[in-house]
N, C-alpha and C positions, 0 to 999 in steps of 0.2 A: 778790219779793212781801213786802210788809210787813204788819204787823198794823194794821188800821184802827181808830182811836178812834171810838167811837160815843157818842151821847147819847140821852136820852129822846126828843128831837126827831127823831133820825135812825135810831133802831133799826128801825122798821118798814120803811123804804126799804132800809137796808143789810142787814138780816137776814131779815125775813119775806118780802120781795119779791125776795130774791137769786135769781140764775139757777143757783146751785150750792149744795151743802151749806155750812153755816156753823158754825164753832165760836166760841162767845162766852165770853170770859174776863172774869168779874166780879172786880174787885179794889178795894183801897183802900190809900192810902199808908201807913197804920198797920199793915198786915197783912204780917208778915214772910214767911209761907209764900207769899203772893201775889208778893212780890218775888223769891223763889226760883223761882217758876213762870214768870215773865216770859221769861227766856232760853230755856226749854224751848218755850214757845208760839212764840216768834220762830223757833226752829230748825225746828219743825214747819211753820210758815207758809212757810218757804223750801222745805222738802222737798216739801210738797204743793201748791205754787203751781200755779194753773190748775185744780186738781181740787177743792180745799176753800178757802173763804174764812175768814180768821181776823179776828175783831174783839175789841176790849177795851172794857169799860165801867167807868168809875170809879163804884163804888157809893155813894161819899160824895157826889159832885157830882150824880149822877143817880139819884134814889131811886125814881121811879115804875116804871121798867122792872124792876129787881130785885124789887120788891114784886109787880108783876103776874105775874112768872114764878116766884114761889115761892122766891126766893133767901133763905136764912136764914143760911148760913155762908159765910165767905170763906176761901180762894178757892172759887168755884164755876165750873165749866165746863159749858156746855150745848151740845148739838149740835142744829141745826135742819136739816130737809129740807123743801122746799116749804112753808115757813112754819109748820111744826109742829115742836115740840120732840120729839126722838126719843131723847135720852139725856142724863143728868146725872151729873156727878162733883162731889162736894162735900167740903170739909174736906181730908183727906189725899190730894191728887191726885198720884199718882205718874206718872213718865214712862211706865211700862209700861201702866198703866190708860188714860192719855191716848192712847197710840199705838193701843191696841185700839179705843177709841171712834172715833178718826179713821179707822182701817182699815175699821171697820163702816160708816162714813159715806161713805167715798170711792168 
């Protein structure tokens, strides 16, 4: 299972209408902590394949979705269940905090 790249145009279909819980990773190419988080997200995507969907959104290229969902800092990781945001991690997203969020979601 890979991390699916989403855009403002595909966010609703890929995240809000998903048939399972979704973890959204908001990132930007200039954000060093975002780059450090990417392999962690990819590893969790493989570990939780089939139970949790993982998507990423480039906050520079697609600004409407982060704005609509209150993203202020990068990296930000949000968890969605049944189209509703149920958890948020922003700024210093550690592997442990992320695992706990995913476990609560899965």
